[in-house]
C-alpha positions as CSV (number, residue, x, y, z in Angstrom):
1,M,49.2,-30.7,11.9
2,A,46.7,-30.6,14.7
3,T,44.6,-27.4,14.9
4,I,43.9,-25.5,18.1
5,S,41.0,-23.2,18.8
6,I,41.7,-19.5,19.6
7,R,40.3,-20.1,23.1
8,N,42.5,-23.0,23.9
9,F,45.5,-21.2,22.4
10,F,44.8,-18.2,24.5
11,N,44.4,-20.3,27.7
12,K,47.7,-22.1,26.9
13,F,49.4,-18.8,26.3
14,R,48.1,-17.4,29.6
15,R,49.4,-20.4,31.6
16,Q,52.8,-20.1,30.1
17,N,53.1,-16.3,30.3
18,S,50.9,-15.5,33.3
19,Y,51.8,-12.9,35.9
20,W,52.4,-15.7,38.4
21,Y,54.8,-17.5,36.0
22,F,56.7,-14.4,35.2
23,A,56.9,-13.0,38.8
24,N,58.1,-16.3,40.3
25,K,60.8,-17.1,37.9
26,D,64.4,-17.4,39.2
27,F,67.0,-14.9,38.4
28,D,69.2,-17.4,36.6
29,V,68.4,-15.9,33.2
30,C,68.1,-12.2,32.5
31,E,64.5,-11.4,31.4
32,K,64.3,-9.3,28.3
33,F,61.6,-6.8,27.5
34,D,58.5,-8.2,25.9
35,E,56.1,-5.7,24.3
36,N,53.2,-8.2,24.9
37,F,53.7,-7.7,28.6
38,S,54.3,-4.0,28.7
39,I,51.9,-3.4,31.6
40,L,53.7,-6.0,33.7
41,W,57.0,-4.4,32.9
42,G,55.6,-1.0,33.6
43,R,54.4,-2.1,37.1
44,G,57.5,-4.3,37.8
45,F,60.3,-1.8,37.3
46,Y,60.4,1.5,39.3
47,E,62.4,3.2,36.5
48,I,59.5,2.4,34.1
49,F,56.6,2.9,36.5
50,N,57.8,6.2,37.8
51,P,57.5,8.4,34.7
52,I,54.3,6.8,33.6
53,D,52.8,7.2,37.0
54,I,53.8,10.8,37.1
55,C,51.9,11.5,33.9
56,A,48.9,9.2,34.7
57,D,48.5,10.7,38.1
58,K,48.2,14.3,36.7
59,V,45.8,13.2,34.0
60,C,43.4,11.5,36.4
61,N,43.4,14.4,38.9
62,L,42.3,16.9,36.2
63,K,38.7,18.2,36.2
64,Y,36.8,17.2,33.1
65,I,33.9,19.5,31.9
66,K,31.3,19.5,29.2
67,V,31.1,22.5,26.9
68,D,29.3,23.5,23.7
69,D,31.0,24.6,20.4
70,N,31.4,28.1,21.8
71,G,33.2,26.9,25.0
72,K,30.2,27.5,27.2
73,I,30.1,25.1,30.1
74,I,27.1,22.6,30.1
75,E,26.0,20.8,33.2
76,F,26.3,17.0,33.1
77,N,23.0,15.1,33.3
78,N,22.2,12.8,36.3
79,F,23.5,9.6,34.6
80,E,26.8,11.3,33.6
81,K,27.2,12.8,37.1
82,V,26.9,9.2,38.6
83,F,29.5,8.0,36.1
84,M,31.8,10.9,36.9
85,R,31.9,9.6,40.5
86,K,32.0,5.8,40.0
87,V,32.3,4.0,36.7
88,N,31.6,0.5,38.1
89,D,31.0,-1.3,41.4
90,I,34.6,-0.8,42.7
91,T,36.3,1.8,40.5
92,T,36.1,5.5,41.0
93,F,36.2,7.9,38.1
94,S,39.8,9.1,38.9
95,Q,41.0,5.5,39.1
96,F,39.3,4.8,35.8
97,I,41.1,7.7,34.1
98,Y,44.4,6.6,35.8
99,N,44.1,3.0,34.5
100,Y,43.2,4.4,31.0
101,A,46.3,6.7,31.0
102,F,48.6,4.0,32.4
103,N,47.6,1.4,29.8
104,Y,47.6,3.9,27.0
105,M,51.1,5.1,27.8
106,A,52.7,1.8,28.8
107,S,51.4,-0.4,26.0
108,G,50.5,2.2,23.4
109,N,46.9,0.9,23.4
110,A,43.9,1.4,25.5
111,F,40.8,-0.8,25.5
112,V,37.7,0.4,27.5
113,H,34.8,-2.0,27.8
114,F,31.5,-0.3,28.4
115,L,27.9,-1.1,28.7
116,K,24.9,1.2,28.3
117,T,21.4,1.3,29.8
118,G,19.4,2.9,27.0
119,N,21.4,5.9,25.8
120,Y,23.3,6.2,29.0
121,I,26.6,4.7,30.1
122,S,26.1,2.2,33.0
123,Y,29.4,0.5,33.3
124,A,33.0,0.9,32.1
125,N,36.3,-0.8,32.8
126,V,39.8,-0.4,31.4
127,L,41.0,-3.7,30.1
128,N,44.6,-4.7,30.8
129,T,46.2,-4.6,27.4
130,D,48.5,-7.5,28.3
131,L,45.5,-9.7,28.4
132,V,43.6,-8.5,25.3
133,F,43.8,-10.6,22.2
134,P,42.0,-10.2,18.9
135,D,39.8,-13.1,17.6
136,Y,40.1,-13.3,13.9
137,T,38.0,-16.5,13.7
138,N,34.8,-14.7,14.5
139,N,33.1,-13.3,11.5
140,K,31.6,-10.4,13.5
141,G,35.0,-9.5,15.0
142,G,35.7,-9.1,18.6
143,L,38.2,-9.4,21.4
144,I,39.0,-12.2,23.8
145,V,39.8,-11.1,27.3
146,S,41.1,-13.2,30.1
147,K,39.3,-13.7,33.3
148,D,42.0,-11.9,35.2
149,N,40.9,-8.4,34.4
150,N,37.1,-8.1,34.1
151,I,35.0,-7.5,37.2
152,K,31.3,-8.1,37.4
153,G,29.5,-8.5,40.7
154,Y,32.9,-8.8,42.4
155,F,33.6,-12.1,40.6
156,Y,36.1,-12.7,37.8
157,N,34.5,-13.9,34.6
158,D,35.7,-15.0,31.2
159,Y,34.4,-12.5,28.5
160,F,34.2,-12.5,24.8
161,I,33.7,-8.8,24.0
162,S,32.2,-7.5,20.8
163,K,34.1,-4.6,19.2
164,K,31.0,-2.4,19.5
165,D,31.3,-2.6,23.3
166,V,35.0,-1.5,23.3
167,F,36.4,1.9,22.8
168,Y,40.0,1.7,21.4
169,S,42.7,4.3,21.1
170,C,46.5,4.1,20.5
171,Y,49.3,6.3,21.7
172,L,51.7,6.0,18.7
173,P,50.8,5.6,15.0
174,Q,49.1,2.2,14.6
175,T,49.9,-0.8,12.5
176,F,47.3,-2.8,10.7
177,N,46.7,-6.5,11.0
178,N,43.6,-8.3,9.8
179,E,41.6,-5.0,10.0
180,T,42.5,-4.6,13.7
181,K,44.7,-1.7,14.4
182,F,47.1,-1.6,17.4
183,G,49.7,0.9,18.5
184,T,53.3,0.3,19.4
185,S,54.4,0.6,23.0
186,P,56.6,3.7,23.6
187,L,58.7,1.4,25.7
188,K,59.8,-0.4,22.5
189,I,61.9,2.7,21.8
190,V,64.0,2.1,24.9
191,E,64.0,-1.7,24.8
192,R,67.8,-1.9,25.1
193,N,67.7,0.4,28.2
194,I,65.1,-1.8,29.8
195,N,67.1,-4.9,29.1
196,L,70.2,-3.3,30.7
197,L,68.1,-2.5,33.7
198,S,67.0,-6.1,33.9
199,A,70.6,-7.3,33.6
200,V,71.8,-5.0,36.3
201,Y,69.1,-6.0,38.7
202,M,69.8,-9.7,38.0
203,A,73.5,-9.1,38.8
204,R,72.6,-7.4,42.0
205,W,70.3,-10.1,43.1
206,N,72.9,-12.8,42.5
207,V,75.4,-11.0,44.7
208,Y,72.8,-10.5,47.5
209,N,71.5,-14.1,47.1
210,N,75.0,-15.4,47.6
211,N,75.4,-13.2,50.7
212,G,78.5,-11.6,49.2
213,M,81.0,-12.5,46.6
214,A,81.1,-15.8,44.8
215,G,84.5,-17.3,44.2
216,I,86.9,-20.3,44.2
217,I,88.8,-21.4,47.2
218,T,92.2,-22.6,46.3
219,K,95.5,-23.4,48.0
220,K,97.6,-20.3,48.4
221,A,100.8,-20.2,46.3
222,A,104.1,-20.0,48.1
223,N,105.2,-17.4,45.5
224,E,104.0,-16.0,42.2
225,N,106.2,-18.4,40.3
226,A,105.0,-21.5,42.1
227,F,103.4,-24.4,40.2
228,D,101.9,-26.3,43.1
229,M,98.7,-24.2,43.3
230,A,96.3,-27.0,42.5
231,L,94.6,-28.8,45.4
232,D,95.0,-32.5,45.6
233,P,91.8,-34.6,46.3
234,V,92.8,-35.1,50.0
235,T,93.2,-31.4,50.6
236,Q,90.0,-30.6,48.8
237,Q,88.1,-33.0,51.0
238,S,89.8,-31.6,54.1
239,I,88.6,-28.0,53.2
240,A,85.1,-29.2,52.3
241,T,84.8,-31.0,55.6
242,E,85.9,-28.0,57.6
243,L,83.5,-25.6,55.7
244,F,80.4,-27.7,55.5
245,K,80.6,-29.8,58.7
246,E,82.8,-28.5,61.4
247,Y,81.9,-24.8,60.8
248,N,78.3,-25.4,59.4
249,I,79.0,-23.4,56.2
250,S,76.2,-23.8,53.7
251,K,74.9,-22.0,50.6
252,L,73.0,-19.5,52.7
253,N,75.9,-18.6,55.0
254,N,78.8,-16.3,54.5
255,I,82.1,-18.0,54.3
256,K,83.8,-17.9,57.7
257,G,85.9,-20.5,59.2
258,I,89.4,-21.7,60.3
259,S,91.5,-23.8,58.0
260,S,94.8,-25.6,58.7
261,V,95.5,-25.2,54.9
262,P,96.8,-21.9,53.6
263,L,93.9,-20.7,51.4
264,E,93.3,-18.1,48.7
265,F,90.0,-16.7,47.5
266,I,89.6,-15.9,43.8
267,K,86.5,-13.8,43.0
268,T,84.2,-15.0,40.2
269,L,81.4,-12.4,40.9
270,A,81.7,-8.7,41.2
271,T,80.8,-6.9,44.4
272,I,78.0,-4.4,44.8
273,S,80.4,-1.5,45.0
274,E,82.1,-2.7,41.8
275,L,78.8,-3.0,39.9
276,E,77.7,0.5,41.0
277,P,74.1,-0.4,39.9
278,F,72.5,2.9,40.8
279,R,75.0,4.9,38.7
280,E,74.7,2.5,35.9
281,V,70.9,2.5,35.7
282,Q,70.6,6.3,36.1
283,A,71.3,6.9,32.4
284,D,68.8,4.2,31.5
285,S,66.1,5.6,33.7
286,I,66.6,9.1,32.3
287,A,66.3,7.7,28.8
288,I,63.0,5.8,29.6
289,A,61.5,8.9,31.3
290,A,62.5,11.0,28.3
291,V,60.2,8.9,26.1
292,Y,57.2,10.4,28.0
293,G,58.6,13.9,28.3
294,V,59.6,13.5,31.9
295,K,62.9,15.3,32.3
296,K,65.6,14.2,34.9
297,E,64.7,17.2,37.1
298,L,61.4,15.4,37.9
299,L,62.8,12.0,38.7
300,G,63.9,12.7,42.3
301,R,67.5,11.9,41.5
302,E,70.6,13.5,42.9
303,T,71.0,16.3,40.4
304,D,71.7,20.0,40.5
305,T,68.0,20.7,40.2
306,T,67.0,24.3,40.8
307,F,63.5,25.7,41.2
308,N,63.5,27.3,37.8
309,N,64.7,24.3,35.8
310,Q,62.3,22.0,37.7
311,R,59.4,24.4,36.9
312,D,60.5,24.5,33.2
313,A,60.6,20.7,33.2
314,E,57.1,20.6,34.8
315,R,55.7,23.0,32.2
316,F,57.4,21.0,29.4
317,L,55.7,17.8,30.7
318,W,52.3,19.4,30.7
319,Q,52.6,21.0,27.3
320,N,54.1,17.9,25.5
321,T,52.6,14.9,27.2
322,I,49.9,15.4,29.8
323,K,47.7,17.7,27.7
324,S,47.8,15.3,24.8
325,V,46.8,12.3,27.0
326,A,44.1,14.3,28.8
327,F,42.5,15.3,25.5
328,D,42.6,11.6,24.3
329,A,40.9,10.7,27.6
330,S,38.3,13.4,26.8
331,E,37.6,11.9,23.4
332,M,37.1,8.5,25.1
333,L,34.6,10.0,27.5
334,E,32.8,11.7,24.6
335,S,32.4,8.4,22.9
336,L,31.1,6.7,26.0
337,F,28.6,9.4,26.7
338,S,27.3,9.6,23.1
339,L,27.2,13.4,23.3
340,K,25.3,15.6,20.8
341,P,27.3,16.9,17.8
342,N,27.7,20.4,19.4
343,E,28.7,19.0,22.8
344,H,32.3,18.2,23.9
345,I,34.2,17.1,27.0
346,I,37.5,18.8,27.6
347,P,40.0,18.8,30.5
348,D,40.1,21.9,32.6
349,F,43.7,23.3,33.0
350,S,42.7,26.6,34.7
351,N,43.9,25.5,38.1
352,I,47.3,24.1,36.9
353,E,49.7,26.7,38.3
354,V,52.7,26.0,35.9
355,L,50.4,26.6,32.9
356,Q,49.2,30.0,34.0
357,D,52.2,31.7,32.4
358,D,51.0,30.1,29.1
359,E,47.5,31.5,29.8
360,S,48.8,35.0,30.4
361,T,50.8,34.8,27.1
362,R,47.7,33.6,25.3
363,I,45.5,36.4,26.6
364,K,48.1,39.0,25.7
365,T,48.3,37.6,22.2
366,L,44.6,37.5,21.9
367,S,44.3,41.1,23.0
368,E,46.8,42.3,20.5
369,K,45.1,40.5,17.6
370,I,41.7,41.9,18.6
371,D,43.1,45.4,18.7
372,V,44.6,45.0,15.3
373,Y,41.4,43.5,13.8
374,A,39.3,46.2,15.4
375,K,41.3,48.9,13.9
376,I,41.2,47.4,10.4
377,K,37.6,46.0,10.3
378,E,36.0,48.4,12.9
379,M,34.3,45.5,14.7
380,T,31.1,46.5,16.4
381,G,28.2,44.7,18.2
382,V,27.5,41.0,17.6
383,D,30.2,40.8,14.9
384,Y,32.8,42.0,17.5
385,N,31.9,39.2,20.0
386,D,31.8,36.5,17.3
387,K,35.1,37.5,16.0
388,I,36.7,37.4,19.4
389,I,35.5,33.9,19.9
390,E,36.8,32.9,16.4
391,I,40.2,34.4,17.1
392,S,40.5,32.9,20.6
393,K,40.0,29.4,19.2
394,N,43.2,29.7,17.2
395,I,45.4,30.9,20.0
C-alpha cells in the first residue's frame, strides 16, 4: 500500500472538507453533524451559534485583573498592558477572549498559539480547532495547522507549531490518544437534535427552491371508482407542450397555465405550513442551548417569560457556565504571561448586576462566621485580619 505523508494527507483532507466545499454543497442530502467541524457547525446554524455567542460575549466583556495570593490587585506591567489592548496586529483583547471561549465551548478544545519576546508575550492567536491536527510522525511532537487560520503580517501562512508554543485546554473530560489529549465537543451530546435541525432546514429549502409544492400532474378521474386515470403518451405530450412551451413553465416558475385536459395535482412534497419548521426546531434549539446552561427564557423565543424567571435564568447561566469559562480563560492568560507563583489573573464579577445578590449573601455568611469565630477564639490584632482573609476564601 502506498504511504502518504502527514502533510499531504492533511492538504487532501482540507480540500475534501474545506469550508468552501461544505458551504457550497447542494441540499440534496441532509448534512449530519461532524465533530471535526464543530466550529463550522457552530457558526452555520443560528440555534447552535446563539447560546455559544451569548456565553462567549459575556466572557469577553469581563474585566480581567491581576492579584496576589491575598486578593490584592497588582498593576499590569507595560508589556501586559499592551497585550490587554491588542494581542496581535488585527485582534483586540476582547476579540481574542471571544474566539477562545467560542472555540472552547463549540469544539471542547482551545488552542492558543503564542510567541514571546524575552519573558514577555508579544503575539497570540486562537487557532480554529476545525483546522488543528496532531502530527504523530514528529519525534518532538507538535501540531499542524492549515494556512486558513494563522495571520502574520496580514498574510496567511502554513505553520508547523511546536507544542511549547501552544496553550491547550479542554471543556469536557479529555480522551487520550498518542500522548495528545483532546476534549469532546459538548455538541456531541445533542448530535441527534442538530441532525434534526439539518433535516428540517433541508426540507424547507427544497420547498422554497421549488417555489411551492412538488407533485405529479395527472388526468382527473371521472369518479373515485374510475380506472382510466393514467395518461396516455399523446395526452402526456399535450400537457408537457402546454406547460413548457405555450405557457413558458420551467423549473424555476410556479405552475400556472390553461389546459384543455382535466387535470389533478397530487402532492409529493409537504408545504411550509405542514412542515411547521419553527415549531419543530424549537425543542431542538432549547436542548442545544441547555448543554451550555442557557435556559429557554434567554433565547428570545415566544414564551411566557417574566422578569423574575429571566433574571433567574441569567443568574443560573453566570453561576454554572460563564464563571467557569472565564476562570479557564484566566488560567490561559496566566500561562501566557508567565506570572510569578504568588500572582494570579482572575475575572472581575463586581459589576455584574445579577450576581450582586450572590455577593450580598456571601458577605452575610462571612459576617456570621466571623462573629462566631470571634466569640470562640477571641480574635484580636493581626490574627483577626488573617483569619478573616482565610475564612473569606472558602465562601
